[in-house]
N, C-alpha and C positions, 0 to 999 in steps of 0.2 A: 505496500499500500505505499502510495506515495506521500510524505509528509505534507506539513506547511510550509516547512523550509525549503524543501524542495520543489515545491510547487512555485513556489516563488521565484527561484533560481532560475530552472526551466525557461517560465515566462520572461523574466528578465534578460537572458541570455537570447534569447528568441528573438523578442524586439530588438534587444540592442542593436543584435545583428542589422537587420531590416532596417532599422533609423540610421545607421553607419553608413550603410552603401546607399539611402536615397538619394541625400545631397549630391555626390559623386553622378548617381545615374540620371538627375533629373540633370545636370551639366551636361552630360554627352546625349542626352536626348533634347536640349536646346539647342547644345551646334547645329545635330543633323535636322532640326523643324529650319532653325536658320539657312541652311544649304537648300535644302527642299523648299523651301521661300525663295531665295536666291534663283534657285533652277527653274521654277513656274513662272518668276517675272518676269525671266528672261525671254522665256518660248512667248510669251504675252506680250512683252514690248514688240518682240518681232512682227508678231499679227498686227498690232494697232501702226508700225508702221505702214504694215501694206496696207493695210484699210485705209492710213491718211491718206495714202498716193492717189488712192481714188476717190478722194472728198468723202468718206464713211466714217464712220463712228465705230467704237466695237459692236455694241449692239446691234447696229443698224448690217453690221458685214457680215456678224454673225447670225441673224436671222434672213439673210439673203441665202448664205449656204443651206442652212437647215430647209428653206424652203424652194432648195433646187428639185426640179425632177429628178436627176443623177442620184441616184441612193450612196453612189459614194462621193459626191459633194455634200450631199445631205449629212451621212455621216460625220463630214470632216466638220462642218459647223458643227453636227452635236459633240463631239471631243471637243473643240476649244470653248465650246462654251460650258463643258463640265470642269475643263482646266481653269478658263479663269475663277470658277467660283472654288475650286481647290485652294488655290492663289491664295484667293481672298482671305480662306477660313484661316487656313494655315499660315499666313503673316498677322491674323488677327491672333492667334495662340502663342504664336511668335513672340510679338508685343507685350502683353499680356505678361509671360513667363518673364521677359526680359527688364519687365517695371517692376516687377517683385521680389521683394527681399530673398535673398539666398536657401534663408531658412525656412519660407514657405513655397519657394517652389515643387516640391512635392505633393503639395497639399494638393497645390494649383493643379499640376499635371494630372493627379487622378482626379480631378471634379470633372475635367473636358479635356482629354487625351485623345492624340489621333494616331490611331492603335496600329496603323500598320507602320508608323515611322518609330513609335515604342514597340512593336514587335523587332523588328531590324536592330533598334538599337539593346535591346537583352539579348540577342541573338550573339551577337559582337560584343557584349559588356562583359569586363574582366574586374571584380572584386578589388578594392584600393581601399588601405588605410585612410582615415579622414585625416587631412592635415591642414583642414582651414578649422576658424573658431565656430561658422554655423556647423559644420562637419561633427564637430566636439559637442554641441549644443544639441545637435540631435541626437546624437548617440546617447547624452546623458536623460534628455526627454524618452527616450525609449527603453531607456532600462528603469525609470521610474513609474512608467506606464505598464511597462510588466511585469513587474514588481508586485501594485497594485493591483492589474489583473491576474496573477495569479494566486493573488490574495483570496480577491473575489470569488473566482473560480474554485480556489481548494474549500471555501467558506459553504458554497451552495450545494459541494457536494456532498460536503456532511450533512447538511440538511437534509438531504435526498437520501440518505443513507441509515439516518437514523429517524427519519419518521416510516420507512420501509423496515425496521427493526419494531417500532411500536406497532406499526398493523401488525406484523407477523404476530407479534408477543397477543396481541387483544386475541388474534384470530383463534391462537395456538388454546387460548385461557376460554375461550368460549367453548373451543372443545371439548373441556377436561371440567366442565360445570355440573353439579349433580342435577337431574329431571328432578327436582320439587314438586314441579302439577302433579303427577297422579297421588304421590302421598295426599295432596289437598284436598284432591278428591276423594281418592278415599276415606278419608277425615272428614270430609262434609257429608259421604255419604252412608257415616257408620260403622264401618266394617275394618276389619281388622289388615296386614300387610297381607295372607291368604289364608286368612279362616273366615268365620262367618260373622254375620253384624254384631258388635260391640251393645251388650245392654246399655239401656238406655239411661239406667242408675249409676253405670261408669262412663265418665269423661277422659275419651283419651289423652294420659299424658296428665292426667289431675293427681292420680296416686289416691282420690277418696271414695267413699262408696254413700248413695244418699240410700237410706231405705224407705219403704211407704210409712 
């Protein structure tokens, strides 16, 4: 059985490991996010230049491509439209993370991640020791949260086990209680345990006789 101290230590070590790596992972995710935003922006800028040469804005050019009777041209318009929308979304996430304090970036990342970029960052991620103040602070926060969570979890588990023991004891006690109902019924009908009815002049358990 895991003791209270063991539960606290296990939870604290787990949360310490996660928190200590969260700052580094957020930084690598931010770098990938910025790279993706730059690459998409460059592609969209080229399209905007081509559209401007024909006196068209981005939306007008995309609409003309998408409405073309040629399926290939229409697919290009849809692709450019999706690329522009993704570029805006990635740029917004990048700016939001960039303006956030490093210690809060892991939480912002979790609230609105770009899953494809996060997955690639995770695949290439290698654990590293925290060497910044933010990393040390997140590590300490993780340890405290893990310690508190381990204590709460162990306390909840103890309450569940205690409740089960109490319920089991009550069930066992109920199964061994003597059946007093038949004895009371026999006493009320005036019969003994196995014999004939008890005379009216004698009351069961009284030890006294009454004569007419």
